[in-house]
C-alpha positions as CSV (number, residue, x, y, z in Angstrom):
1,X,-42.3,17.3,38.0
2,X,-43.2,14.4,35.6
3,X,-40.6,15.7,33.2
4,X,-37.8,15.5,35.9
5,X,-39.0,12.0,36.9
6,X,-38.8,10.8,33.3
7,X,-35.4,12.3,32.8
8,X,-34.1,10.7,36.0
9,X,-35.4,7.3,34.9
10,X,-33.7,7.7,31.5
11,X,-30.5,8.7,33.1
12,X,-30.6,5.7,35.5
13,X,-31.4,3.3,32.7
14,X,-28.6,4.6,30.6
15,X,-26.1,4.3,33.5
16,X,-27.3,0.9,34.4
17,X,-26.8,-0.4,30.9
18,X,-23.1,0.2,31.0
19,X,-22.4,-3.3,32.2
20,X,-23.4,-4.7,28.8
21,X,-20.9,-2.6,26.9
22,X,-17.8,-4.6,25.9
23,X,-14.5,-4.1,27.7
24,X,-12.6,-3.8,24.4
25,X,-13.7,-1.7,21.5
26,X,-15.6,-3.6,18.8
27,X,-13.5,-4.5,15.8
28,X,-14.6,-6.1,12.5
29,X,-11.0,-7.3,11.9
30,X,-10.6,-10.8,13.2
31,X,-7.3,-11.9,14.6
32,X,-6.1,-15.5,14.4
33,X,-6.4,-15.9,18.2
34,X,-10.1,-14.9,18.0
35,X,-11.0,-17.6,15.6
36,X,-12.2,-21.0,16.7
37,X,-9.5,-23.5,17.6
38,X,-9.9,-25.5,14.4
39,X,-9.1,-22.4,12.4
40,X,-6.0,-21.3,14.3
41,X,-3.4,-23.1,12.2
42,X,-0.1,-21.5,11.0
43,X,-1.7,-20.7,7.7
44,X,-5.4,-20.5,6.7
45,X,-6.7,-23.6,5.0
46,X,-8.3,-24.2,1.6
47,X,-10.6,-26.8,3.2
48,X,-14.2,-25.5,3.3
49,X,-15.2,-24.7,6.8
50,X,-17.4,-22.2,8.8
51,X,-14.3,-20.0,9.5
52,X,-12.4,-20.4,6.3
53,X,-12.9,-16.9,4.9
54,X,-12.4,-15.3,8.4
55,X,-9.1,-17.3,8.8
56,X,-7.9,-16.0,5.4
57,X,-8.9,-12.4,6.3
58,X,-7.0,-12.7,9.6
59,X,-3.9,-14.0,7.9
60,X,-4.2,-11.2,5.3
61,X,-4.3,-8.6,8.0
62,X,-1.4,-10.3,9.8
63,X,0.6,-10.2,6.6
64,X,-0.3,-6.6,6.0
65,X,0.8,-5.6,9.6
66,X,3.9,-7.9,9.5
67,X,7.3,-6.5,9.0
68,X,10.1,-7.8,6.7
69,X,11.3,-10.2,9.3
70,X,7.9,-11.8,9.7
71,X,7.4,-12.1,5.9
72,X,10.9,-13.7,5.5
73,X,10.0,-16.2,8.3
74,X,6.8,-17.1,6.6
75,X,8.4,-17.5,3.1
76,X,11.1,-19.7,4.6
77,X,8.5,-22.1,6.0
78,X,6.7,-22.3,2.6
79,X,8.5,-25.1,0.9
80,X,5.8,-26.8,-1.0
81,X,4.4,-25.8,-4.4
82,X,0.8,-26.8,-4.1
83,X,-2.1,-24.4,-4.6
84,X,-2.5,-23.8,-0.9
85,X,1.1,-22.8,-0.3
86,X,1.2,-20.7,-3.5
87,X,-1.8,-18.7,-2.3
88,X,-0.3,-18.3,1.1
89,X,2.9,-17.1,-0.5
90,X,0.9,-14.7,-2.7
91,X,-0.7,-13.1,0.4
92,X,2.7,-12.7,2.1
93,X,4.4,-11.4,-1.0
94,X,1.5,-9.0,-1.7
95,X,2.5,-6.9,1.3
96,X,6.2,-7.1,0.7
97,X,8.3,-4.7,-1.4
98,X,7.4,-3.6,-4.9
99,X,9.7,-6.2,-6.4
100,X,7.6,-9.0,-4.8
101,X,4.3,-7.6,-6.1
102,X,4.8,-9.1,-9.6
103,X,5.4,-12.5,-8.1
104,X,2.4,-12.2,-5.9
105,X,0.2,-11.2,-8.8
106,X,1.3,-14.1,-10.9
107,X,0.6,-16.5,-8.0
108,X,-2.8,-15.1,-7.5
109,X,-3.7,-15.3,-11.2
110,X,-2.5,-18.9,-11.4
111,X,-4.3,-20.2,-8.4
112,X,-7.4,-18.2,-7.7
113,X,-9.5,-20.5,-9.9
114,X,-8.3,-23.5,-7.9
115,X,-9.4,-22.1,-4.6
116,X,-12.7,-23.0,-3.0
117,X,-15.6,-21.0,-4.5
118,X,-16.3,-19.2,-1.1
119,X,-12.8,-17.9,-1.0
120,X,-12.4,-16.8,-4.7
121,X,-14.1,-13.3,-4.2
122,X,-11.7,-12.4,-1.3
123,X,-8.7,-13.5,-3.4
124,X,-9.9,-11.7,-6.4
125,X,-10.4,-8.6,-4.3
126,X,-6.8,-8.9,-3.0
127,X,-5.5,-9.4,-6.5
128,X,-7.4,-6.3,-7.7
129,X,-6.1,-4.3,-4.8
130,X,-2.5,-5.5,-5.5
131,X,-2.9,-4.6,-9.2
132,X,-4.1,-1.1,-8.2
133,X,-1.0,-0.6,-6.1
134,X,1.2,-1.9,-8.9
135,X,-0.5,0.5,-11.3
136,X,0.0,3.4,-8.9
137,X,3.7,2.5,-8.4
138,X,4.1,2.3,-12.2
139,X,2.6,5.7,-12.6
140,X,4.7,7.1,-9.8
141,X,7.9,5.7,-11.4
142,X,6.8,7.2,-14.8
143,X,6.2,10.6,-13.1
144,X,9.6,10.5,-11.5
145,X,11.3,9.8,-14.8
146,X,9.4,12.7,-16.4
147,X,10.4,14.9,-13.5
148,X,14.0,13.9,-13.8
149,X,13.9,14.5,-17.6
150,X,12.4,18.0,-17.0
151,X,15.0,18.7,-14.3
152,X,17.8,17.7,-16.8
153,X,16.2,19.8,-19.5
154,X,15.9,22.8,-17.1
155,X,19.6,22.4,-16.2
156,X,20.5,22.3,-19.9
157,X,18.4,25.4,-20.6
158,X,20.1,27.1,-17.6
159,X,23.5,26.3,-19.1
160,X,22.4,27.6,-22.5
161,X,21.0,30.8,-20.9
162,X,24.3,31.3,-19.0
163,X,26.2,30.8,-22.2
164,X,24.0,33.3,-24.1
165,X,24.3,35.8,-21.2
166,X,28.1,35.5,-21.3
167,X,28.1,36.1,-25.1
168,X,25.8,39.1,-24.6
169,X,28.0,40.5,-22.0
170,X,31.0,40.0,-24.3
171,X,29.2,41.8,-27.2
172,X,28.3,44.6,-24.8
173,X,31.9,45.0,-23.8
174,X,33.0,45.0,-27.5
175,X,30.3,47.7,-28.2
176,X,31.5,49.8,-25.3
177,X,35.1,49.5,-26.5
178,X,34.1,50.5,-30.0
179,X,32.1,53.5,-28.7
180,X,35.0,54.6,-26.6
181,X,37.3,54.5,-29.6
182,X,34.9,56.5,-31.7
183,X,34.7,59.2,-29.0
184,X,38.5,59.5,-28.6
185,X,40.2,62.1,-30.9
């Protein structure tokens, strides 16, 4: 009896606690709209603030999720050549196509040391991640070239094999012809 009572109380307390659960699933990924108002600018700032890193993370995620059109719009708005805009450009280009990765890498390398100290680890992490993707893309291109070379070599070998087969067939025909002549009176 005591056991049933305890189990009933546990069930009631579990059900009663549901009102404290969030309506939306919990996410560690901040979005720009979830940041404080002073951190919701078009691009994250290099000014040290309580939400600086979170703003950059949110912008990085937005860039990663953005499509070509979004990236083109962002790049068109970046008309300055200061450290801030070069780093923003690097984040945008880092999630573009493979041709843009080189430019993003150069921008990161040139300006990471000019960023606030609190932001440098994040930017270095992004640079390392980008370099990893570049390396993998390079290896993939290398493997494709090797594969194409092997396919060409296989085709060449197949042609040579067909040529040898034709010669062997011709020699066999000659041999049959000679054997027939020797057997004829």
